[in-house]
N, C-alpha and C positions, 0 to 999 in steps of 0.2 A: 127156723133160722133167723129170719128178720126180727121176730120177737125177741129172741135171746140176745141178738146184737143191740137192739134198741134198748132193752131193759139193762143190759149188763155194761154198757159203754156209754159214757157221757159224749154224745155226738156234738154238743155245743162247742167243745174245745177240740174237735177233730173234723175240720171241714172236708178233708178228702174222703174220709169214711161216710160222712154225712151225704155227700153228693152221690157216692156209690150205692148207699143203702136207700136213701130217701128219693133219689131222682134216678139218674142213669149216666151213662158216659157223656151224654150231651151236656148234663149239668157240670160234670167235672171238667169238660172241655171248655165250656163258657167261663167257668170259674178261673181256669188257667189263662184264657185268653185275655180276661180282665187284668190279670197280672203280668201281661206282656208276652206270654207264650205264643210261639208261632208254629203253625202246623208245617210238617215236612212237605216239601214241594212234590217229592216222589210218592207221598201217601204212606199208607200203612198196610201191613199184610193181615192184620186182624185187630180186634178191639184190645187184645192183650198188648199188641205192640204199641197202639196209641196210648193205652193207660201207662205203660212203662215209660214211654217218652215223656208224658206229662208229669209223672212222678219224678223223673230225673230232673226236670226243669224246676219243679217246685223245691226239691231238696237243695238244689244249687242256689236258690234265691231266698230261702227262709227256713225256719225250723218247725217241722211238723212232728209231733210225737208219734202219730200213726205211720210215719215213713222211717222210723228208726229200726234197725241200725242204719245210719247213713253210710257206713263202710260198704254195705251191699251195693250201692250205687256207684261208688268209687271203683269197685271191681268190674263194672260194665264198660268203663272208658277204655 
């Protein structure tokens, strides 16, 4: 799976995917924190919850091809 993703997708232009594939949630979290993301005071129920919260933040502050369609995130509000 990693090989397919790395060879089939240019990760240089997709930082969210790059962090999830080449690093882990910690890398994605640090990336988001550097962009102003603030962790929820009440915490998260799972890694999926954290990832979704980070992606919602990123979509609301910039344009990331790998997070499209942005309408998905609008439905979560």
